[in-house]
C-alpha positions in Angstrom: 29.8 -32.2 -4.7 30.4 -33.0 -8.5 28.2 -31.9 -11.4 27.6 -35.8 -12.2 26.6 -36.5 -9.1 23.9 -34.2 -9.3 23.4 -35.0 -12.4 23.0 -38.4 -11.7 20.8 -38.0 -8.6 18.5 -35.8 -10.6 18.0 -38.3 -13.1 17.3 -40.5 -10.6 14.7 -38.8 -8.8 12.7 -38.1 -12.3 13.1 -41.8 -12.5 11.2 -42.2 -9.4 8.8 -39.9 -10.2 8.0 -41.7 -13.1 7.7 -45.0 -11.7 5.1 -43.3 -9.3 3.1 -41.6 -11.4 2.6 -45.0 -13.5 1.8 -46.9 -10.4 -0.7 -44.7 -9.8 -2.0 -44.4 -13.4 -1.2 -40.6 -13.8 1.0 -39.4 -16.9 4.6 -38.8 -15.4 3.8 -34.7 -16.7 1.5 -34.2 -14.7 4.0 -34.1 -11.6 6.3 -31.4 -11.4 9.6 -31.6 -9.8 10.7 -28.4 -7.7 14.5 -29.0 -6.7 14.8 -27.4 -3.5 18.3 -25.4 -3.3 18.2 -23.8 0.4 21.8 -23.9 1.4 22.7 -24.7 -1.6 25.5 -23.1 -3.5 24.7 -21.3 -7.0 26.9 -23.4 -8.4 24.9 -26.9 -8.0 22.0 -25.0 -9.3 23.9 -24.5 -12.4 24.9 -28.1 -12.2 21.1 -29.4 -11.6 19.8 -26.8 -14.5 22.5 -28.3 -16.9 20.6 -31.6 -16.2 17.2 -30.2 -16.9 15.7 -28.6 -14.0 14.0 -25.9 -14.1 12.0 -25.0 -11.0 14.0 -24.4 -8.0 13.0 -24.0 -4.5 14.3 -21.4 -1.7 13.3 -20.7 2.2 15.7 -18.3 3.3 14.8 -15.0 1.5 18.3 -13.0 1.7 20.1 -16.4 0.4 17.4 -16.6 -2.5 17.9 -13.2 -3.4 21.8 -13.7 -3.6 21.3 -16.8 -5.8 19.1 -14.8 -7.9 21.2 -12.3 -8.6 24.1 -14.8 -9.5 21.6 -16.9 -11.9 20.3 -14.1 -14.0 21.7 -15.6 -16.8 19.2 -18.8 -16.8 15.3 -18.8 -16.7 15.0 -20.0 -13.5 11.3 -20.7 -12.4 11.7 -19.9 -8.5 9.4 -21.1 -6.1 9.2 -19.7 -2.6 8.4 -22.2 0.0 7.7 -21.6 3.9 6.9 -19.2 6.2 5.9 -15.8 4.8 6.8 -13.0 6.8 5.6 -9.5 6.7 8.6 -7.8 6.1 9.6 -10.0 3.1 6.4 -10.0 1.4 7.8 -7.1 -1.2 10.8 -9.1 -2.2 9.1 -12.5 -2.3 6.3 -10.9 -4.4 8.8 -9.1 -6.7 11.4 -12.3 -7.0 9.4 -15.5 -7.1 6.9 -16.7 -9.6 5.3 -19.2 -6.8 4.7 -19.1 -3.0 4.2 -22.4 -1.2 2.9 -21.6 1.9 1.0 -18.9 2.3 -1.5 -19.3 5.3 -2.0 -15.8 6.7 -4.6 -13.2 5.4 -2.4 -9.8 6.1 0.2 -11.6 4.1 -1.4 -12.3 1.3 -2.7 -8.9 0.8 0.7 -7.6 1.2 2.3 -10.1 -1.5 -0.9 -8.9 -3.9 -0.5 -5.6 -3.6 3.6 -5.9 -3.8 3.0 -7.8 -6.8 4.9 -5.1 -9.3 2.7 -3.7 -12.0 2.9 -5.8 -15.1 4.1 -9.0 -13.5 1.6 -11.6 -14.0 -0.3 -12.6 -10.9 1.7 -14.9 -8.1 0.9 -18.4 -8.0 0.2 -19.3 -4.5 -0.6 -22.8 -3.0 -2.2 -22.0 0.6 -1.0 -24.2 3.5 -2.9 -26.6 5.8 -1.6 -27.8 8.5 -3.0 -31.6 9.0 -0.7 -32.9 11.6 -1.8 -30.2 14.2 1.8 -29.6 14.8 2.5 -26.4 16.5 6.3 -26.1 14.7 4.2 -26.9 11.4 3.1 -23.5 9.1 -0.4 -23.4 8.1 -4.4 -22.9 8.8 -6.4 -25.8 9.8 -8.3 -27.6 7.6 -11.8 -25.9 9.0 -10.0 -22.7 7.9 -9.2 -23.1 4.7 -12.3 -22.5 3.1 -12.4 -19.0 4.5 -8.3 -18.0 3.9 -9.2 -19.9 0.2 -12.1 -17.1 -0.5 -10.0 -14.4 0.8 -7.0 -15.0 -1.9 -9.8 -15.7 -4.5 -10.5 -12.3 -4.3 -7.0 -10.5 -4.6 -6.5 -9.3 -8.1 -2.3 -9.9 -7.8 -2.5 -13.7 -6.5 -3.8 -16.5 -8.5 -4.5 -19.6 -6.2 -3.0 -22.8 -7.7 -4.3 -25.0 -4.8 -3.2 -26.7 -1.2 0.3 -27.8 0.1 1.0 -29.5 3.2 4.4 -30.8 5.3 2.8 -33.6 6.9 4.6 -35.3 10.1 6.8 -37.9 9.0 5.7 -41.4 8.7 7.6 -44.9 8.2 5.3 -46.8 6.4 3.4 -46.1 3.0 -0.3 -46.1 4.2 0.8 -44.0 6.7 2.3 -41.5 4.6 -0.3 -41.1 2.5 -3.2 -40.7 4.9 -2.0 -37.0 5.1 -1.9 -36.8 1.5 -5.6 -37.9 0.9 -6.6 -35.5 3.5 -5.4 -32.7 1.0 -6.8 -34.3 -2.0 -10.3 -34.5 -0.5 -10.4 -31.2 1.2 -8.9 -29.6 -2.3 -12.0 -31.5 -4.0 -14.4 -30.2 -1.8 -13.4 -26.8 -2.0 -12.8 -26.7 -6.0 -15.1 -24.7 -7.8 -15.7 -24.6 -11.9 -13.9 -20.9 -11.7 -11.5 -22.0 -9.0 -10.5 -25.5 -9.7 -7.6 -25.7 -7.8 -5.6 -28.1 -9.8 -2.2 -28.1 -7.6 -1.1 -30.2 -4.7 2.2 -29.4 -3.5 2.7 -32.4 -1.3 6.1 -34.9 -1.0 9.7 -35.2 -0.5 12.6 -37.2 -0.6 11.5 -39.5 1.6 7.3 -39.8 0.9 7.1 -38.5 -3.0 5.8 -42.0 -3.8 3.0 -41.9 -1.7 2.4 -38.0 -2.6 2.4 -38.8 -6.5 -0.2 -42.0 -5.2 -2.9 -39.4 -3.4 -2.5 -37.1 -6.7 0.6 -34.6 -5.6 1.4 -32.4 -8.7 3.9 -31.2 -7.2 6.6 -32.5 -5.3 9.8 -30.4 -3.6 12.8 -32.3 -3.3 16.4 -31.4 -1.6 18.1 -34.4 -0.6 17.7 -36.6 -3.4 19.0 -33.8 -5.9 21.4 -32.2 -4.4 23.5 -34.2 -1.7 23.5 -33.4 1.9 23.3 -29.4 2.6 26.9 -28.2 2.3 26.3 -25.5 5.3 23.5 -25.0 7.4 
């Protein structure tokens, strides 16, 4: 994988984001790209950083910590994406700016308590399971209000909004349906004191549908980095 290849793919993804935002009548600046760099080497992250990318998403803590250490000279915004485990909350709270995927009140309490003193609150998006698939994390929509209430009361967390990982779909209408459902849920639960501005949804194959339904963060891996060099 060459640096030029990563830069070119990154620019192509940014062009897709701009086109989708314009189609939705939204400013492209409202949509942040998280380059999902799990299973990618630190050199690939450096290449994307050199091309202008600043936010990177990791899902495997040990691998992420190694890369965070290798890349400390860069002002990267690190996002933890995926399932949170109790024995990993301390290191997640200490090393990441965002967590996409909080769904357990116990994990939320640990992340808040273990956020280092002097650090800003940890930005979190609560994960909502809209498909009902057991393999997907997240709470059911009916449980979102209670989880939100719990997390809003924790001083070490700042709930920014919701995230989801829907089942794959082939056509745009089917792709848009769960993203619209997440937006409607957010609109119903947002308050002036907690506006929940963020919707973390959309990946390489469905980012356009997500942006059309209000995504503020799209999580893109393959379309930026190409195939993973290792599993």
